N, C-alpha and C positions, 0 to 999 in steps of 0.2 A: 691437384689434390682438393677435395671438396671442403668445403669450409676453412679455408686456408686462413692461418692468423695474419693478421696487417703486419708488413715489416716493422723491425726495430732494429736500431743500430748501437754498439756501444763503442766506447775508447776505452782502452786501457795504458795505463802508465805505470811503469817500472825504475824508471830512472831517476825521477824528481827534478826539482828545479832550485835556482841558487837563493830564492826570496820567497816570502810572503807573498809579494806584489806579483812576480813571476807565477806564482801558483794560482793566485786569483785569476791574472789574464788567461792563463791554461783552461781553468776550468769553465770560465764564462764563454770561453771561444768555443768550445766543445756545446755548451748549452746553446750558444747564438747559432751555431753549425744545425742544429736539430738531433743531436745525438740525444738518445733516450736515458743512457746510462755513462757513469764517470765512474769507472773501476780502478783497481789497485792491486798489484801482485802482491805474494807473500814470500819475499826470499831474503835471507842474511846478506846475499851479495848485491842486494838492490839498495837504493839511498835511501828511500823513503818507507818506512813500514806503514801497512796499511791503515790501523785504527785512528791515529791521531791525524794523518794526512787526509782519510775520509772524513772525519769529522771537519778539519777544515775547508776541504771542498765544499760540503753541505753549508758552511757560514757564509762563503762567499758568492753561493748561487741561490736560485728560486724555484727552480721545477725541475731541474736534471736529477735524476735519482744516482744514489751511490751505491758501489758493492765492492767486494772482496772477490779479487778474481784470481785464486781463490785463497782463503786461509789454508795455511798447510797445518792438517790437524795435530801433527806431531809437536808442533811448536808451544801450545797450550793446551793445559786442561779442558776438556768441553764443557765443566761446569764456570770456569773462569771464563771462557768463551762466550759464553751463553749470557752472561750478566753484560759482557762488553757490547754485545750485539743489541741486546735489548735497549740498553743506552743508547746507542748510535741510533738506533731507531726512533727514539723517543726523542732524543735531541734534534735531528734530522727532520723531524715532522711527518714520520712515517716514510722516508725515500729509501731505506735501505734494503740492500739485494743480499742475502747470505750465500757466498759460494766459498764451498770447503772442499778439500780435499785431500787424499792419502799421504800428497807428499812423493817427488819423484825427482827432485834436482839435488844429487848426492852432495854436490860440493857445498850444498848450505849445511847439512850434517857433519860431514867431513870438519868444516871451519870452526864449529863450535861444540865437536866431541858428541854429538848424538849418533847413537847406533841406528844404521842405515838398514832395518831389515828387510827381509823379501817383501816382494810386492803386496803376497798372499795375507801376511801379517799385517802390513800398514794398512791395506783394505778393510779386514777384518777389524782393525782398530776404529776406523773410520765410520763402519757400520755401528758399532756402539755409541761412538761420540753423537751421533746423528739423533740415537735412540732418547741420550740424555739431552741434547738441545730441545727437541719437539717435547720431553716432558717438562723442562724448565720454561718453555712459551706458555704452555697448557696448562700446568697444575699447581697445585699451592705449594708444593714440595715435593723433591727428588729423592726416589729410593731406586737404586740400581745395583746388581751386582753381576759382571760380567769376566769375561777373561782377561781383559785388560783394564777396565775400570770398575772402582767402587765408589756409589755415592750413598749415602745415609742421611734421610730425613735434612737436606737442604733446601733451607729456605728460598723458594723461586720469586725471587723479585731483585729489581723491577720488571715489569712485563712491557713487552713492545708494544708501539701504538699500533702497527699493523696485526689484524688476528686472523687466525689463530698465531700466525708469527710471519715474520719478512718470508719474501717469497726464496725458496733454498733452491739452489744452484749448484749440480755436481756435474763433472764433466770429466771426459777422459778419452781413451782410445782402445782400452784393453774390456774384453768381456764380463772379468769379475769387477770392476769397478761401474762400467756401464748398468750391469744387474743390479746394483746397490742402486744406482741413479734412477734406475727406471721404477724400483719399488719406493722408493724416497722423496726423489726430488720434483720440485714445480718446474724447474728449468734443467735441461740436460744439454751438454753442449758435448760437440764433438771435436776431436783432434786427432792426427796420426799417431798411434802408439809409440810411446820412445821403447828402445831398449835398454837393457840394465845399464849401459854406458852414458845413456844420455843422448843417443845417436838416432835417427831415424830410417827406416826401409822406404824405399821409392814405391814399392809397392802398397804402402799404407795409403799412399797419396792418388787414391784412383775412386772411381765412382762405385765400382763393386767394394771395394774395402768400406767407403760410407754407408752404401746399403746394407752391409753387414752389421753394422755397428746400429743401424737406426732398427734392426730387426731385434738386437740382442734387447734392447731398451723397450720395444713391443712388446716381448715375449715377459720380459719382467714386470711390466707396467699391468699389462692385463687391459680391464675396461676401464682404466683411469688412464691410459694412454691418450685418448684424445685431450683429456685435459693438461698436458704437458706441453710447453713451450720448448722447442727444439731450437738448439744453437750453433753457431758454428765460429771458430776462431778463425780469421783468414789471416794470410800471409801478406805477401807484397801487394800493393795496388798500382798498377802501371796504367795510365790513362794515357791511350795513344792512337792514332788513325791509324797504324801500322800494325795490327796485331801480332801477324806471323813474325816480322823482322823483331817485335820485342821477344818474344817466344825466344827465336834464334839466339837473342844475345843473353836471357835468361838461361838458356840450355849451357851454353858454353861459359858461363861466369857461375855456375850454379855448383852446391855443395855435396851434390849426390853424383858419385860416378856412374856414366852409362846411360845418363837422363838425355832423351831427345826432345827435339820441340815438339814432338807429338805427344809427349809425355805432360812437358809445360802445358799445352793447350789443353790437354783433358784431366789438370790438377784441380779437383774443386776447392781447394785451400787457395788458390790464386785467383786474382781478378786483374785480367787484361783486356783492354780494347778502348774504343770509345766509350763515353759515358752510357750510351745507348746499349751497348754491346754487353757492357758490366750490367747494367741494369737487367739484361735478358739473361745474363747468367745466374743471377740472384733469383729471379723469376724461375728459372729452370730447377733451381735447388729447393724451391718452394713446394713446386710442382711434384718433383720426383720423390723427395724426401720429407717435406712438412717441414722444412727448416725456414723461420723466419725471422730469426733475432741473430744479428752480425756482428760480430765484434772483431776490431783493428786496432792495432797499436798508436798510440800519439804520432808516432812518425809517420803513419798512413793517414792520419784525421783528415789533413787538409785535402788529400788526392781523393778521397771518399765522398768529399764534403758534396759535390755537386748530384752524385748518385743517392745520397741521404736526402737533399732537398728535393728528388723528384719521388722517393718512394717511401720516405718514413709515413706508415700510417695507412698507406695503401693495401 
């Protein structure tokens, strides 16, 4: 793809660690390995919530950016979230990236008694929240009246250090949420679309399905598409000299029935092979789809590190 963006890599944590010292070690390790962002998920079922743990991550690091991956919009009123985000960005020295989503993990809702509305309702609520957030970051006061939120003459302070606001990340797998992302986000992330029960269809883990997701974003973004950074959450990273054998084993042990070795090798969300082969996979994704920002979990951070060392910024 012409004018391809440089590669960027992020690492996402959802489990937390047993002490401040261990947290500092983890964050600094990600920074030392060349990861651009250290990200925290937002689930009640996870150990660490994002706001306090991200501020702690910023305090023990010097260059790595911090980000939510992603705030569940239903857990906080957008006016309150806007104040938290602006404060995080200000106190981190302008290193915050704002990821926000409509919520998808039903057990979170069930455990705390929140209604798990249909996806259409949750996504419409997200779109209103984004409008409120942007007004808060760019205006002196916020006044908004929608189907889900009403805000009246809210004093919008503090302001984030990054202007007009921290980079906005919205990711997903379905057309409705990716349409919102295409209209509103600075960074758009792709992942397989989840079913209502939280499971995934094997057909979602194909280049054809990924191409369709990119098309939805492009159609919604229009002329601003070229300014959007495209991202992808990757699954397992397997560094091996025998790609075929690793794929065969993955197919045997996989969580989806009927998935063959060929499916595994063609899955754009899996990285399997030598460091050189994985690098070629990432170059292919950038060339075909324009995706240049790749995120892995903490569990895969060390495995991908040699690839990050080679490709970050290239």
